[in-house]
N, C-alpha and C positions, 0 to 999 in steps of 0.2 A: 542772442546776438542777431542783429538785423543785417540784411545785405541789400545793397542797391541793385535793382534790376533795371538797367538803362533801356527800357522797352523802346522808347522812341523820343527823339528830340527834333522838333521841326523849327527851323528859323525862317523868318519872313523879311520882306524887303523894306518895310516901314515907308511905303510910298505915299501914305496919307490919303489915298483916294477914297477909302470907305468912310472916312469921317468928314470929308469936304462936302459942303452943301451947294446946290445949284441956286438959281435966282428965285426959286419958289421955296427955298429953305429945306430942300429934300436931299438926303444923303443918297449914295449910289443905289443901295437896295430899294429905298423908298421910291426913287425915280423909276426903277425897273418895274416895281409893283404898280405905280400910278399909270404907267403906259397901258396897263391891262384893265384900267378901272371900268371900262364899258362891259366887261364880261359878267355874266350872271353868276357863275360859280368860279371862285378863285381859291387856289391853295398856295399859301406862301410858306415855302420851306427855307428857313433862314436861321442862322445861329443865335444864341442868346446875345443880347447887347447890340444887335444889328439895327434895331429901331422898328420892330414889327408893329408896336402899338401906335407909333406916330404914322407909319405907312397906312394903317387902317383909318386913322383920322382923316388923312387926305382923301382916301378912296370913298369913305362914308359921306364926307361933306359933298363930294361931287355927285354921288348917287342921290342925295337928298335935294341938292340944288338943281342939277342938270339932267337927271335920269328919271325924275318923277316918282321916286320912292317916298313913302309917307314918313317912315321912322327907321332909326337904326338901333338894334339891340345888341349890346356887347356882352358876351358870356365868358366868364373866367372861372378856373377851377376852384379857387379859394379867395376869401374876402381880401386878403392882403394884396393880391395881384390887381384888385380893382383900382388901386391908387395909380397904376400905370395909365389909366384912362381919365385922370383928373383934367380939369380945364387946362387948355394949352393955348397961349396967345400966338397962334401960327402966323398971323398977319405981321407980327414984329419981324419975322424972318423972310417975308416976301410972298406968303400965300394970300389968297383972296378972301379968306374967312378965318374965324377963330373956332376952336373946338370948345364947346361949353356943355356942361352937364348940370342940370338943376339939382341942387343937393338932395331933394327928396327922391329923385330918380336914380341916385347912385345907391343901389340897395346893398352894396358892400359896406357902406357906412351907415345908411339910414335904416331904421328898423322897419320901414314900410308904414306910411301914414294912413293907409286905407284899410286898416284891420289885418295887417300881416303882409308879408312880401308878395305872396302869390296874388292877393287882391290888388296890391299896388301895380303889378304887371298889367292886370286887367284895366285898372284906372288909367295907366299910362297909354294903353292902346286906344282908349277913348279920348285922350287929351290931344291938344294941339302941339305938345312938346315933341322934340325930335330925337333925343338920345336917352337910352336907359342902359345902366350897367348893373349886371347881377351875376350871381354864381351859377355854375352848371346845375346845381341842385335846385335852386329857385326856378330856373328856366324849365327844367324837366317837369317839376310839379305844375308850373303854369301851363305848359303844353298839354299835360294830362287833363287839367281842369278845363282849359278853354278850347282845346282842339287845334289842329294845325291851321285850319282855315282862318282862325282869328289873326294870324300873322301875315296874311296875304299882302303883297305889295310892300313888303318891308325888307330891310337888310338884317340878316342874322349873322353876327361875326363871332366865331368860336375861337377863343385864345387857348393855347396849349392843347392843340387838337389831338395830340397823341393819347389823351385821356379817353377819347371816343374809340369804340371798336365795332367791327361788323358782327361780333358775337351776338347771339340772340339775347344774352343776359344784359347787354348794354342798352339801357333805356334811351340814352341820348343818341346812340348809334341808330336805333330803330326809328326814333323820331326824325332823325336827319333823313333816313331813307324815305319816310312819309313826305317830308317837305320836298324832297327831290322828285318823288313820284307826282306830287300835286303841281310842282313847277311854277309856283306863284310867289316864291321868295327869292331874294338874292342871298348867296352865302359866301362869306369870306372866312376861310379856315387858316389858322396860323400855327406853326409849330417850329421848334428848334430841333426836333428829333423825330423824323417821320418813320419811326419804327417802334414797336413795343417789345418789352422783354419777353412776353409770352408768345410771340410770333403769330398772334391773331391779326388778320388784316384790319386796318383802320376803317376802310371803306370797301363796300362790295366792288369788284372790278368794273362792273357796268356803270356804277355811279361815279367811280373815280375817273372814268373816261370822260365824264361831262365837265370835269374841272380843268381850267387853264392853270398851269403850274408856273409859279415864279420861284426859281431856285437860285439862292445866293449861298455859295459854299463857304465853309469855314476858312478855306484857303484865301478866298477873295476878301473875306472879312478881316482876317488877321494880317494878310499881306498889305492891306490898305490902312492899317493903323499908323499912328504918328509916333507912339512911344514903345509899345510892346513889340519885342523883336523875336523872342524865343519862348516856345512852350514845350515843357518836358512832361512826358507821361511815364510813370513808373509804378511798379508794384514791389513791395518789400516783404520778405518773410521774417517772422520772428518766432521764438519758442518761449514758453512760459507765459507770463501775463503781459499784455501789450503795454500796460501803463508803466512797466519797468523799463521798457525799451523805447518809449515814445520820443524821448529827447534825441535819439539817434537820427530821427527823421524830421522832428519839429525844431525849426530854427527860430528862437525867440525874436530874432531881428527881422523876420519876414512877417508881413501881415497875413494871418492864417485863419482859415475856418476849419476847425476840427469837428468831424462828424463821428461821434462815438457809436459803438455798435448797438443795434437793436437788442433789447433785453432778452429776446428769445433766441438770439444767434449764438453760435459756438464761441465767438470771441468775447462775448459779454461775461463779466464777473457776476452778473445778476443784481449788482448794486450800482446803479448809474451815478448816484450822488457820490459814493466813495471813489468812483472812477474819475469824476471831475475834480474832487479834492486831491487825488493822487497826481493828476496832471498839474494842478496848481502848485502842489508841494515840489514836484520835480522842477518847476520853473524858477522857484525862489521862495522868499519869505512873505507870507500873507500880511498885508498892511491894513486890512479892513476893507470896507465897502464905500464907494463914492456915494454920498447922500443924494446927489442930484440925478445921477444916471443909473445907480444900482450896480455899476461895474465893480468887479473884484480888483483890488490893487495889490500887485505882487512885485516885490523888490528882487531883481536878479542878482547873482553873485557879483556882477560888474557894477552894481549900484543903480541900474536903470529901473524905473517903476513902470511895470506893464499894466495896461488897462484890459481886463479880461471880461467879456460879456458872457455870462452863463445863461444859456437858453434851455438848460436841462431841468432847472429848478421846477418842482411841481407846484410850488406856492404861486398861485396865479398872479397875485398882486406884485410879487417880486419880479416874476418873469415878464409881465406886461410892462412894468417900469423899464426894464432893460430893453425890451423890444421897441418901446416908444422912443427911447434914447437913441437906438440904432437908426430909426427911421426919421429922426428929427431933421427936417430939411435945412435947418441952419448949419448943420455939420456935414452936409453932403460932400462938400469939397475940402473938408478938414482931414488931412491924412492922419493927424495925431489924435483924433477923437477916440479911437479904440485900436488895440493891437491884435488881440486874439479873440475869436468867437468860438465858443464850444456849444455844439448843438446836437440834438438827437433827430427829431423829425422835422426841424425847422431849417431855415437858411439854405434852401435849395432853390426850387423853381421860382423864378420871379424875384428872388432876393437880390437887392442891388447894393453892393458895396464895392465901388470901383477900385479901391486900393488893395483888394485881396490879391496876394501874390502866390498863395499856396492853399490848395484845397486838399486837406489830409483826411482821408476816409478810412476808418478802422473797420475791418470785416467786409466780406464781399456783399455787394448790393445785388439783389435778385434781378433788377431790371437795368438793361443797358441804357434805357431812356433816362433813368435816375442818374446814372454815371455821367451821361452827356450834360444833364442839367447841373450836376455838381461841378463839373469842369468849367461850365459856363460862368460859374461864380468868379473864377480866377481869370477869365479871358476878357475882362473889361480893359479898355485903354485908359491909362491915367499918367499924368506927367511924372517923370522920374521912374516909372515902372517899366523896366526893359525885359524882365524875365518873369514867367509865371510857371507854376507846376501843379500837377495833380499826382498825389501819391495814394496808392491803395495798400494798406498795411494788413497782411493776411497771415493767419497762424499756419505754421508749417505742419503737415500731417505728422502725427506721432503714433508709433506702433502700439503704444500702451492704450491709446484712446479707443473706446468702443466706436466712436463716431468717425473712424478713419475714412470710411466711404464718403461721408459728408464733407470731410476736409479735402479729399481728392476732388470732389465736385466743385468746391469753392475755388480750388486752384485752377481747374479747367475753365471755370466761368471767368476768372480774372484774366486768363490768357485770351479768351474769346473777346472780352471787353477791350483789351489792349489792341488786339488785331483789328477790331472794328474801328477804334479811335485812330489808328494809323491810317486807315482808309479814309475816314472822314476828314482828317487834317491834311491829307496829301492833295497836290494839284489834281485837276480833273483829267481823266484819260479819254481821248477820242481815238478810237482804233479804226484803221482802214486796211482792207486787203492790199497787199503789194501786187501790182500788175504792171504790164508794160506801159500802160497809160499813166501810171502814178507820177506825180511831180510835187515840187515844194508848195506848201500852202502859205499864202501871204501873211506876214505878221509873225511867222514862227522862226525862231533861231535854231539852226540845225547843227550848231557846234562848230568846232575849229575848221574842219574841212568843207563845211557847207553841205548842201544836199548831194548825195551820191545816187545816181540813177541805177547803179548796179547792185545796190544793197538795200536792206530795210532801214529806213531812217527814223530818227527820233527828233521831233521839233518841239520847242517850248516857247510859249508866249507868257512872259513874266507878268504882264499887266493883267491878263485875264486868268492867269493861273491854270493854263491848259496845256496838256501834252498832245501832240499829234504823232501817233505811232503807227508805223506800217508793219503788218504781220503777214507773212506768207501763208497762204492756205486758210486765212480767216474767213468764216462765213459772214456775209453781210446780211443785216436784217432786211426782210422784204416788205413787211406791212408797216404802216404808220405807227401802230402801237408798239411793235417790236423795236422800231427805231427810237421811239420815245423812251422805252425802258433802257435801251443801251446808252442813251444820252443822259438820262436823269435818274434812273432807279437802280443802278448797279449796286449802290451801297445797301439797298434793301435786300437784294439777292444775297450779297455777301454776309449781311447780318444773319439771315436764315441759315446760311452754310456754317458760319463759325459758331452758331448756337446749337448746331446739330451734334448731339452727344457722340453718336457713332463716329462721325467724321473726325471730330477733334481727338477722341480717344485713340482711334486707329492711327491718325496722322502723327500723334506724338509718341505712341508707345508700341505700335505693332511693327516689329522688326521685319516681318515678312510682307509688309504692305507694298503693293504696286501702286505708285501714285495715281495712275489712271483710274483705279477703283474709286478714288475720291473725286478727282478732277472731272472725269467723264461720267461715271455711273452715279455717284452720290450727288454731285452738283446737278447732273441731268435730271435726277429724280426730284430735287428741290425746285428746279425751274419748272418742271412739268406740273408739280402740285401748285406752285404759286401762280402760274399763268396758263391754266388749262385751255383758255380760249385761243392761244397761239397754235399754229400748226407745227408739225415736227421740225421743219426747217428753221422756223423762227425761234423755236425753243432752243435748238442747237446753237443758233447765232447768239442768243442771250447768254447761254451757258459759256460759250467761248469768250465773250466779252467780259463776263463776270470773273472767270478764272484768270484771264489775262490781267485784269485790274488788280486782283488779289496777289497773284504771284509776282507781278512786276514790282509792286510795293514791297513785298517781302525780299526780293532780290536786291532792290535799292537799299533797303534797311541793312541788309547783310554787308553790302559794300560800304555804306556810310559808317557802320559800327566798326568794321575792320580798319577803315581809314582813321577813325578817331583813336583806336587802340594803338595804331602805329605812330601816333603823335602828330599826324598831319592835320593841318587846320581844315576844318570841314566847311567853314564859311556859311553863307546863307543858301548854299545850293547843294547841300549834302545829298538830299533825296533825289534832286534833279540829276546831279552828277551820277548817282548810283544807277538810275534807270538807263542813262546814256552808256555808262561803262559796261553794264551787263549786256546791252544790245550790241555793243562793239566787240565784246569778248567772245560772243558766240559766232559760229560760222554763218548761221542763218537764223534770224528771229522768226521762227515759224510756230504755228499753233500746236504741232506735235511736240515740239521742244517744251513749250509752256505747259502742256498737259502732263509732261513727265516730271514736273517739279512738285514735290510734296509741299502744299501750302503751309504746313505747320513745322517744316524743317527748321527754320530760323528761330521760331518760338521755342523749340526743343533745345536748340543750341544755347539760348539765353538761360533757359531753365536749368540746364546741366551745369552751367557756370555758377549758378547762384543758390540752388537748393542743395542741401547736404546730400552726399551720395546715398546715405541710408534712406532718407526720405524719398529720394528719386526712385530708388529700387522698390520701395514700398508702394509708391503710386503705381509703378509699372506692374507690380504683382497684383494689386487690386484690379487693375484693368484687364490684365491678361487672363485672370481667373474667370472673367465673364465672356471670354472669346467664343464667338458662335461660328458654326459652320455656315457654308453658303445657304441662303434661303432660296426657295423657288422663284421669288420675285427678282432677287439679284441675278439669278441664273438667266432669267428671261432678258434682263437688261444686258447682260454680257452677250447673250445670243444675238440680240439686236445689233450690238456693236460688231459681232462676228460677221453678220450679213453685210454690213457696210464694208468691212475689211475685205470680204470676198469680192464685192463689186469693184473695189479699188485694185486688188492684187490678182484677181482671177482664181483664187484658191481659198479654202477655209483655213482658219488659224490652226497651227500644229501644236499638239499637246507636248511635243518634245522640243519645241523652239527654245533657243537660248534667250529670246526676248521675253521678259517676265510678263508683259502686258498681253502679248500674243498667246502665251501659255494660259494666262488667266481666262481669256475669251474662250479658248478651246475647252477649258474646264467647265465653263458655263454651258457650252453646247453638249458636252458629255453628260453633265448632270441632268439636263432636260431629256436627253435621249434615254438615260437610265430611268427617269421618272415615267416616261411614256411606256417603256418596256415593262416596268413593274405594274403599271395600270393595266396593260394588255394581259399580263399574266394573272390579273385579279388578286 
């Protein structure tokens, strides 16, 4: 039996701004990026379908024409994405030049005419032509062979930049560090998800500081669409075989991409072809294969014939035929060309099917980046498409399974992914300390009564998708870098926090948890590790901003879901109303109050409603079995907080205090004292 987990539903204004073009043919994000075209190092963080490839074309043409660069090299992770950089007649839409790539220099299509692709890169560098497109792999080999100096005075544009990492094992990451150290190339890096599933940073902090960042949020992108209005993100639990339950979440009337599980995963039956057959059987009667496209034809019980593209087939000729039919430009705008796509490793990053309404993924995906990419398949704007959804179908933990711990881990990861996506899809938070000098910010709507000088206020600007929130006692960032992190990188901090196993396990299942252990100590530790170059005050400011963003989203979701359950219409402002309502319901919106909220409390409430009681107990038992006592490092963190407590209150925390957090800090001090005593006694 499957159960719906209404993790989050975000509704947008459909104001059309993100799809409108200016006189140069640029959409909102592209215009924002083009304004920074003179910068040597650019990082474009922008969702799938926001037009990153065309933004690069505008910037690259200006660098070649007006900034004296010799050539532009566009680097993509896989050959199929190379088509995003095909010829584009930009002058038809108002720009002063067209984007053209000589066929022999698009190494995603061309085999390389000069004795292989790496030799072709060398030949291109010697030629008078201006643009080359190749894969990350070809570029890595070319740099290894030719050296970084061969690329001087050129633009290197890296698409899907999250594939790079600062790890020593990442060749492309190391080469990028060399390019930056030499300082003779221009770099444009583009990504729809500037975080990795493995929590390894993409760039070294000192290199990242050299990049000018263009951030275009999911909220701006979706709010500015013309047709798509609502995006639902949910996870479902099932028991038994997923193929038996799939029709409970797969609606044959929705244009759907189904990603079946990896053969090594727990959810897989280990026979991917049988799984595809099972899905086809569940949908109706097989009518044969379309000779032109290779699509499977299936007649539903209602008499409709579905066209299903099977990208799982191992037979290369068959799969290539189906893949080519999906990419056929003649059918790009044809909604009826295909109904359902079933894929395993394909149809994710860079896959463009604007009609997709439902991305259904079976089994947990190890990487949050992959989940963002999959969701991006369903968030294209298309006529008549008002709603889109992402569903993660996950096996419920089963006591009989040996792999119960793995099942628990998958559940925790799915919750982490859901929490992160809520953050990514929400409007942007700008936090300011509430002081006597505070006043309303122009362009922000402060709700029914307007701005109240005697209270903490919440303002919202619908067009820019930004909140302006006053919080009493909030630490303001002092350095430029801390300010930038608070404005642009809070999601990266939150990603690291929700992926922290200890934090999520304790937040969901430790009944004795004092929330400050997570919000102050755990988050503080993560911020310290992520931004060691910041001083203690700035680290604390970043910590407070990140936890405020996470907890206010969770409180807003709680309000929105309870409103929906009570049958009230939530309209397109549910999340916004939720933030406002929470701020109004509390006596004072201060940082201490925010620190006292368990960031995983609402996720647990959803889990408790949707997972069977037996499974929930089992998950809790698995986690509490590994409960560990206080570590010396945690005790030191608590003792540091106790010193701050003493500075504010004039006394140390008391071990007998009725306040759980004060008692916890006192335990930290006592633990350290005990350790010192034991060390002194030898």
